C-alpha positions in Angstrom: 64.1 -47.4 19.1 66.3 -49.1 21.6 67.1 -47.5 24.7 70.5 -45.5 24.4 73.5 -46.2 26.5 76.0 -44.0 27.9 78.1 -45.2 24.9 75.7 -43.7 22.6 77.1 -40.2 23.3 80.7 -41.0 22.2 79.4 -43.4 19.2 76.5 -41.7 17.7 78.4 -39.4 15.1 76.7 -36.1 15.6 77.3 -36.4 19.3 80.8 -37.3 19.3 81.6 -34.3 17.2 80.0 -32.2 19.5 81.5 -33.7 22.7 84.8 -34.5 21.5 86.8 -30.9 22.2 85.6 -31.0 25.4 86.9 -34.4 26.4 90.4 -32.8 27.3 88.8 -30.5 29.9 86.0 -33.2 31.3 89.1 -35.6 31.7 91.0 -33.3 33.7 88.1 -32.4 35.7 87.6 -35.8 36.6 91.4 -36.2 37.3 91.3 -33.0 39.1 88.3 -34.5 41.5 90.0 -37.6 42.3 93.1 -35.6 43.6 90.7 -33.4 45.5 89.3 -36.5 46.9 93.0 -38.1 47.6 93.9 -34.9 49.2 91.1 -34.6 51.6 91.9 -38.0 52.8 95.5 -37.3 53.6 94.4 -34.5 55.0 92.0 -36.5 57.7 95.1 -39.1 57.7 96.9 -35.9 59.0 94.5 -35.4 61.9 94.4 -39.0 63.0 97.9 -38.9 63.8 97.4 -36.2 66.0 96.1 -39.1 68.3 99.2 -40.0 68.8 101.5 -37.4 67.9 100.2 -33.8 69.1 102.6 -32.1 66.8 101.8 -28.9 64.7 103.6 -30.1 61.7 100.5 -32.7 61.1 98.0 -29.5 61.6 99.7 -27.8 59.1 100.2 -30.7 56.9 96.5 -31.0 57.3 95.5 -27.5 56.1 98.0 -27.6 53.6 95.9 -31.0 51.8 92.9 -29.2 52.7 94.1 -26.3 50.8 95.1 -28.8 47.6 92.0 -30.7 48.0 89.8 -27.2 47.9 92.1 -26.1 44.9 91.4 -29.0 43.0 88.0 -29.2 43.7 87.5 -25.8 42.5 89.9 -26.4 39.4 87.6 -30.0 38.8 84.1 -27.8 39.2 85.8 -25.3 36.5 86.7 -27.7 34.2 83.9 -29.7 33.9 80.8 -26.8 33.7 83.4 -25.1 31.3 84.0 -28.2 29.2 80.3 -29.0 29.3 79.0 -25.7 28.5 81.0 -25.6 25.6 79.4 -29.1 24.6 76.1 -28.0 25.3 76.7 -25.1 22.9 77.7 -27.0 20.1 75.0 -29.6 20.5 72.5 -26.8 20.4 73.9 -25.6 17.1 73.7 -28.8 15.7 70.4 -29.5 17.0 68.8 -26.1 15.8 70.7 -26.4 12.5 69.3 -29.9 11.8 65.7 -28.6 12.8 66.0 -25.8 10.3 66.9 -28.5 7.5 64.3 -31.1 8.1 61.1 -31.4 5.4 58.5 -29.7 6.5 56.3 -32.6 7.1 59.0 -34.2 9.0 59.1 -30.8 11.0 55.6 -30.7 11.9 55.7 -33.9 13.5 56.9 -32.5 16.1 54.8 -30.4 18.6 55.8 -26.8 20.4 56.6 -28.6 23.3 58.9 -30.8 21.9 60.8 -28.7 20.0 61.3 -26.6 23.1 62.7 -29.3 24.7 64.8 -30.4 21.9 66.4 -27.1 21.6 66.7 -26.4 25.5 65.2 -28.8 28.3 66.9 -32.1 26.8 70.3 -30.5 26.7 70.0 -29.3 30.0 69.7 -32.9 30.9 72.4 -34.1 30.0 73.9 -31.6 32.1 75.0 -33.9 35.0 75.5 -36.9 32.6 78.7 -34.8 31.1 79.7 -32.2 33.7 79.0 -34.5 37.0 79.3 -38.1 36.2 82.8 -38.7 35.3 83.8 -37.1 38.1 81.3 -39.0 40.6 82.3 -42.6 38.7 86.0 -41.5 39.5 85.3 -40.7 42.9 83.3 -44.0 43.4 86.3 -45.7 42.4 89.6 -43.9 43.3 88.3 -42.7 46.9 86.9 -46.4 48.2 89.6 -48.3 46.7 92.3 -46.0 48.5 90.5 -46.3 51.7 90.1 -50.1 51.4 93.7 -50.7 50.7 94.8 -48.0 53.6 92.1 -50.3 56.2 93.3 -53.7 55.1 97.3 -52.3 55.3 96.1 -51.3 59.5 93.5 -54.0 60.4 93.8 -56.9 57.9 91.7 -58.2 55.5 88.8 -58.0 58.9 88.1 -54.6 57.7 86.4 -55.4 54.6 83.2 -56.2 56.7 83.1 -52.0 56.3 81.9 -52.8 52.5 78.7 -54.0 53.3 76.7 -50.8 53.7 78.1 -49.8 50.5 77.3 -53.1 48.9 73.7 -53.1 50.1 73.1 -49.7 49.0 74.6 -50.3 45.6 72.8 -53.5 45.0 69.5 -51.5 46.0 70.2 -48.2 43.6 71.4 -50.4 40.7 69.0 -53.7 40.9 65.7 -52.8 43.1 65.1 -49.2 42.2 65.2 -49.5 38.4 62.8 -52.2 38.4 60.1 -50.5 40.2 60.9 -47.6 38.4 60.1 -49.3 35.3 57.3 -50.9 36.5 55.4 -47.9 37.9 57.2 -44.9 36.3 55.2 -45.2 32.9 52.0 -45.6 34.9 53.0 -42.7 36.7 53.7 -40.5 33.7 50.7 -41.4 32.0 48.7 -40.0 35.0 50.8 -36.9 34.9 49.6 -36.5 31.3 46.3 -37.0 31.9 46.3 -34.4 34.9 48.1 -31.8 32.4 45.1 -32.6 30.0 42.7 -32.1 32.6 43.9 -28.6 33.6 43.9 -27.7 30.2 40.2 -28.9 29.4 39.0 -26.8 32.8 40.9 -23.8 32.1 39.4 -23.7 28.0 36.2 -24.5 30.3 36.3 -21.2 31.7 36.1 -19.5 28.6 34.5 -22.1 26.1 32.9 -25.0 27.8 30.5 -23.1 29.3 28.7 -22.0 26.2 28.0 -25.5 25.8 27.0 -26.1 29.2 30.3 -28.5 30.0 32.3 -26.7 32.6 31.0 -29.3 35.5 32.4 -31.9 33.3 35.7 -30.6 32.8 35.8 -29.7 36.2 34.9 -33.3 37.2 37.4 -34.9 34.8 39.7 -32.7 36.3 39.0 -33.8 39.8 39.2 -37.4 38.8 42.6 -37.0 37.2 44.1 -35.4 40.4 42.8 -38.0 42.6 44.4 -40.6 40.3 47.7 -38.6 40.7 47.7 -38.4 44.1 47.1 -42.0 44.3 49.7 -42.8 42.1 52.4 -40.9 44.0 51.3 -42.2 47.5 51.7 -45.6 45.9 55.3 -44.7 44.3 56.2 -43.2 47.9 55.6 -46.1 49.3 56.9 -48.4 47.1 60.1 -46.3 45.8 60.8 -43.3 48.4 59.8 -44.7 51.7 62.2 -47.6 51.0 65.1 -45.4 49.4 64.7 -43.4 52.8 64.9 -46.7 55.1 68.0 -47.9 53.3 69.9 -44.6 53.4 69.0 -44.0 57.0 70.4 -47.5 58.0 73.5 -47.5 55.8 74.3 -43.8 57.5 77.2 -43.4 59.5 75.8 -45.4 62.5 75.9 -48.5 60.7 79.4 -47.8 59.3 80.5 -47.4 62.5 79.2 -50.5 64.3 81.2 -52.3 61.8 84.3 -50.3 61.6 84.2 -50.5 65.6 83.7 -54.5 65.6 86.6 -55.1 63.3 89.3 -52.6 65.3 88.0 -52.2 68.7 90.8 -53.9 70.1 93.5 -52.2 67.8 95.5 -48.9 68.8 93.6 -45.5 69.0 94.7 -44.3 65.8 93.9 -47.3 63.8 90.7 -47.6 65.3 90.1 -43.8 64.3 91.1 -44.2 60.9 89.0 -47.3 60.6 86.3 -45.3 61.6 86.4 -42.5 59.8 87.8 -43.7 56.4 85.1 -46.6 56.5 82.8 -43.5 55.6 85.1 -42.6 52.4 83.8 -46.1 51.4 80.3 -46.0 52.2 79.3 -42.2 50.8 79.6 -42.6 47.2 77.1 -45.4 47.6 74.7 -43.2 49.4 75.2 -40.5 46.7 74.3 -43.3 44.1 70.5 -43.2 43.9 70.9 -39.3 42.8 73.3 -39.8 40.0 71.4 -42.4 38.9 68.4 -40.3 38.5 70.4 -38.1 36.4 71.5 -40.9 34.2 68.1 -42.1 33.7 66.7 -38.5 32.9 69.8 -38.0 30.6 69.8 -41.1 28.7 65.9 -40.5 27.7 67.0 -37.1 26.6 69.9 -38.2 24.7 67.9 -40.7 23.1 65.2 -38.0 21.8 68.4 -35.7 20.5 69.7 -38.7 18.8 66.6 -39.7 16.8 66.1 -36.4 15.9 69.9 -36.1 14.4 69.3 -39.3 12.8 66.1 -37.8 10.8 67.4 -37.5 7.1 67.2 -33.4 6.2 67.0 -31.6 3.1 70.0 -32.2 0.2 71.8 -28.9 -0.4 74.7 -28.5 -3.1 77.3 -25.7 -3.5 76.3 -23.4 -6.7 75.8 -19.8 -5.5 75.5 -18.4 -9.2 71.6 -18.3 -10.7 70.5 -16.5 -13.8 68.5 -13.3 -13.3 65.1 -14.4 -14.3 65.2 -18.1 -13.7 62.7 -20.5 -15.3 61.0 -22.9 -12.6 60.1 -26.6 -13.7 58.8 -29.5 -12.4 60.8 -32.5 -14.0 59.0 -36.0 -13.4 58.4 -35.3 -10.1 56.5 -38.4 -8.1 55.6 -36.7 -4.6 54.7 -39.0 -1.8 54.2 -37.9 2.3 54.7 -40.8 4.8 55.3 -43.3 1.9 51.6 -42.5 0.6 52.0 -41.4 -2.8 50.4 -37.8 -4.0 51.6 -37.4 -7.5 53.0 -39.4 -10.1 55.3 -38.2 -13.3 54.5 -34.2 -13.0 56.1 -32.1 -15.4 55.4 -28.4 -15.4 57.1 -25.1 -16.2 56.2 -21.9 -14.7 57.7 -19.1 -16.6 59.0 -15.8 -15.5 56.7 -12.5 -15.3 54.1 -14.1 -14.8 51.3 -15.2 -12.3 50.5 -18.9 -12.1 47.8 -21.0 -10.4 48.0 -24.8 -8.9 44.3 -26.3 -8.4 43.1 -29.2 -7.5 40.5 -31.2 -4.9 41.0 -30.7 -1.1 43.9 -33.4 0.1 45.7 -33.8 -3.2 48.9 -32.3 -2.4 48.6 -28.5 -3.8 50.7 -27.3 -0.4 53.0 -29.9 -0.5 53.5 -29.2 -4.2 54.4 -25.6 -3.3 56.7 -26.8 -0.5 58.7 -29.0 -3.0 59.2 -26.0 -5.5 60.7 -24.2 -2.4 63.0 -27.2 -1.7 61.3 -27.6 1.6 60.3 -31.4 1.0 62.2 -34.4 -0.7 60.8 -36.0 -4.2 60.4 -39.4 -4.4 61.7 -38.9 -7.8 62.5 -36.4 -10.3 63.6 -32.8 -10.2 62.8 -29.3 -9.1 64.6 -27.3 -11.6 65.6 -23.4 -11.1 67.4 -22.3 -14.8 67.7 -25.5 -15.3 69.7 -26.4 -12.4 68.5 -29.0 -9.4 67.2 -27.0 -6.9 69.1 -29.9 -4.1 72.6 -28.6 -6.2 72.1 -24.8 -4.7 73.0 -23.7 -1.5 71.3 -23.3 1.3 71.6 -19.6 1.1 71.0 -19.4 -2.6 68.0 -21.3 -2.5 66.0 -18.9 0.1 67.4 -15.9 -1.5 66.2 -17.3 -5.2 62.8 -18.7 -3.6 60.2 -17.1 -1.3 57.5 -19.3 0.1 54.7 -17.5 1.8 52.3 -20.6 3.9 49.0 -19.9 4.4 47.9 -18.7 8.0 49.7 -15.9 8.7 52.0 -16.5 11.3 53.8 -13.2 12.9 56.4 -12.7 15.2 55.5 -11.1 18.7 56.8 -7.5 17.2 56.1 -4.2 15.6 54.8 -4.5 11.7 58.1 -2.8 10.7 60.4 -5.3 12.7 58.0 -8.2 11.0 59.0 -6.6 7.7 62.6 -6.0 8.3 63.4 -9.6 8.6 62.6 -9.9 5.0 64.2 -6.3 3.6 66.5 -4.9 6.3 67.4 -1.9 4.7 63.9 -1.0 3.2 63.1 2.6 3.9 59.5 3.4 5.8 58.1 4.7 2.6 59.3 0.9 0.9 57.6 -0.8 4.1 54.0 1.3 3.9 54.1 0.9 -0.3 54.5 -3.1 0.6 52.0 -3.2 2.9 49.2 -0.9 0.7 50.3 -3.3 -2.1 49.4 -6.2 0.0 45.9 -4.6 0.9 46.7 -3.4 4.6 46.7 0.1 6.1 48.0 -0.2 9.2 50.4 2.0 11.4 54.1 0.3 11.1 54.3 0.7 14.8 51.3 -1.5 15.3 52.1 -5.2 17.1 51.5 -7.7 15.2 49.9 -10.1 17.0 47.4 -7.4 17.5 46.1 -8.0 13.9 43.4 -10.1 13.0 43.9 -13.2 11.3 43.1 -11.5 7.6 45.3 -8.7 8.3 48.3 -11.0 9.7 47.8 -13.0 6.4 48.2 -10.1 4.2 51.4 -8.9 6.8 52.5 -11.9 5.4 52.0 -11.6 1.8 53.8 -7.6 1.8 56.9 -9.5 2.3 56.7 -10.6 -1.5 56.6 -6.9 -2.5 60.1 -6.4 -0.5 62.0 -9.6 -1.5 64.5 -9.7 -3.9 63.8 -13.5 -4.7 62.8 -14.2 -8.4 60.1 -16.8 -7.6 57.1 -16.2 -5.0 55.0 -19.0 -3.8 51.9 -18.4 -1.9 49.5 -20.8 -0.3 45.8 -19.5 -0.7 46.7 -15.8 -0.3 43.2 -14.5 -0.8 41.5 -17.0 1.4 40.6 -14.4 4.0 39.9 -11.4 1.4 36.8 -10.0 0.3 36.4 -9.5 -3.5 37.3 -6.4 -3.8 40.6 -6.9 -2.2 41.2 -10.0 -4.0 40.8 -8.4 -7.1 43.1 -5.2 -6.3 45.5 -8.0 -4.8 46.1 -10.4 -7.8 46.4 -7.1 -9.8 49.3 -6.1 -7.5 51.0 -9.4 -8.0 50.3 -9.6 -11.7 52.2 -6.0 -11.6 54.9 -7.1 -9.3 55.7 -10.4 -12.0 55.7 -8.1 -14.8 57.5 -5.4 -14.1 60.3 -6.9 -11.8 60.6 -10.1 -13.9 59.4 -12.6 -11.1 57.9 -16.2 -11.5 54.6 -16.0 -8.8 52.9 -19.2 -8.2 50.0 -19.4 -5.8 47.6 -22.5 -4.7 43.9 -21.6 -4.5 40.6 -22.8 -4.5 39.0 -20.1 -6.3 38.3 -21.3 -9.6 37.5 -17.8 -11.3 40.8 -16.3 -9.9 42.5 -19.3 -11.2 41.2 -19.2 -14.9 42.7 -15.6 -15.0 46.1 -16.5 -14.0 48.5 -16.5 -17.0 48.8 -20.9 -16.8 46.8 -23.4 -14.4 48.4 -26.2 -12.8 45.4 -28.9 -12.1 46.3 -31.4 -10.1 44.7 -34.8 -10.4 45.1 -37.9 -8.3 47.2 -40.7 -9.6 45.6 -43.5 -11.2 46.1 -46.7 -10.2 45.7 -50.4 -11.5 42.6 -50.8 -9.5 41.4 -47.7 -10.6 41.6 -48.9 -14.5 40.1 -51.8 -13.5 
C-alpha cells in the first residue's frame, strides 16, 4: 500500500465525506488564527512606536490589538476543535459501521488491539492534523511574510539575512530528520515490539512458565530485549534528539537577534527594535515545525490504516423488509472460498422449517464458514443463499438480523449479569421467560450472577439460551453440545427439536457428533471439491 498523503484525507471518498461538513469551521478557524497573529504583530508595532513617541494612544492601541488577538485566538481554537470533534465523531461512526459490516473472515484478521486503535486512537492521532495543522500552516506563511515585508520596507533587502535561522531550521526538520527517522524508526519499533512480547512472556511465566521450569528463560529474554531497547533509544537520542536540541538551541533568539542587530545596528532605535522583534516572528514558526511534523507523520500513518480498512469490501445488503412467517432456507449453487482458497463448489441444499438439521464433515472443510454464509456474514464466490426464495443479500440489514440468529461456538459473553446478557436478545422478556430459556439450554444459574464468572460450558449454554428467546425464524448453532455431557446433550437436542416444531423455526447446527447428526431431521454432509488432480 502506498503511503497516504495529506491529500488522501480530502480525496478518499469516506474520509472526505466525514471531513466536508467540518471544512467551513476549520477554514474559519485558520482565518481567525491568522488574524490573531496579525493583531499581535500590530500590538508589537504599537509598542515599538513608544520608543519614539511616549503617547498613551500607542499603549491603548496595543491593548486593543492584544484584545483582538486574544479574541481571534479563542475563536480559532473553538472553531477548529468544534469542527474537528464533529469530523472525529462522523469518522468514528463510519469506521464502526464499516467494521460491523465486514465479512467474518475479514474481521477475524484484525486483532483486538488493532480494532481498538481503529475506532479510538487512530482517529485521535488525526486530531492535530485536522484541528491544528491548518492554522499552523497559515501562520507559517502569513506571519513570516508580513514580518519580512515590514523589515524590507524599514531596513531594505539586507533584512532578508534574518531568514537564515528559519531556513536552516526548516531544512533540518524537512530533510534531515525524516531521513534519519525513516532509517532508524522501523528498527526502534521492532525492538519496542520485542519488549512488549518479552513482557507478556515474563508475565505468563509468573503463572504458567514455572510449571515447565521456563521462568528463568522468560526473564532472560525480557532482560535482553530491554537492554537492546535501551541501546536503540540511546542511538536514536544521539542521532536525532541531540541534533534536534542543538539545532533548536542555535536557532533561538540569540542567533536571530545577532543577525538582526548586524543588519540594523546603524538605523534608528525604532527600526532596530522592530528588526529585533519582528525577526522572531519569522523564525518562531520554523522552530515549531518539528513538533508539527511529528504529528503529521503519526496522523498519516493512522490515516493510512483507516483508509485501508474503509477500502475493504463489506457484505452486500438490500432493501427488502418483509418475509414470510416460516421462510425456507436454501443454498443455491453456492461456491465458498476463503482468502482465494476454494472450500466448496456447487453446494445445493434446502433446510425446511419446523425441523432440526445437522451439518457434518471433516475438520477444516468449512462447516463454520457455511454457517456464517447462511447467516449472511460471509460473501459467496458464486451462487445464492435464499430465505423464503429471496436472496439474503437483498434483505435489509435489520431484516436479516431479525430473521437469522447465529450462535457461534465459544460462549463469548459481555461483562454484565446473566439477565443483562439475555436482555440484549429479548429486551422485554420477563424474569420467568429468562429462567425458562436458561433451563431449556440446560443451565441453572442466578440471573444476577456475573456472566464472566461462569465456566466455559456455562457461557456456551448462556449463549444457546438466546435461541429460546429470539424471534428469528432461523437459528444457526456452531457445535452447541461440544461442552456438554451425554445427558445434557440429549435434553438440549430435545428442547431444540421442540422449539423448531412448536414455533416453526428452522434450526441448523454444526456438529462432529455422528450419533447426534443421525438423529437430526436431515444431514448435510460436506466433502472436499474434486479437482482434476484428484480425478487423475
